[in-house]
C-alpha positions, 0 to 999 in steps of 0.5 A, spaced: 399 374 327 400 381 332 403 381 338 402 383 345 408 387 348 409 387 355 413 395 357 416 398 363 415 406 362 420 411 368 417 417 369 421 423 372 421 420 378 425 414 377 418 410 378 416 405 374 410 403 370 407 396 367 403 395 362 401 391 356 399 393 349 398 390 341 402 397 339 408 399 343 410 406 340 402 408 340 401 406 347 408 410 349 406 416 345 399 416 349 402 416 355 407 421 353 402 425 351 398 425 357 391 425 354 385 422 356 388 415 354 395 416 358 396 411 365 393 415 371 400 413 374 404 417 368 399 423 368 404 429 368 410 425 371 413 426 365 418 426 361 418 418 360 422 413 359 420 407 355 426 403 359 424 395 357 420 391 352 418 384 351 414 380 345 408 375 348 404 371 343 398 372 346 394 376 351 394 371 357 402 371 356 402 378 356 397 379 361 402 373 367 408 377 365 405 383 367 404 381 373 410 376 374 414 384 372 409 388 378 411 382 384 418 384 382 421 388 388 424 395 384 431 392 385 429 387 381 425 391 375 432 395 374 436 388 373 430 387 369 431 393 364 438 392 365 438 385 362 441 382 368 436 378 371 436 371 371 431 366 375 
């Protein structure tokens, strides 16, 4: 069974980008290369750092987690990537 992943990437401007994928390494490489499959929000803003990723069992679970993360404020996202965010 292939799992989904939710991830957070930090760009050179210290901004966070959140996404989902089935293959975390492939997707991060696509962002790093700034090619046609790179997210527009990350193009030309490297170097990039993979700050966080988490496994999700289903696409639906990954999407729900992505939405939850995107609603967090920056301080809470920093706590999340540092494993200090508690509900």
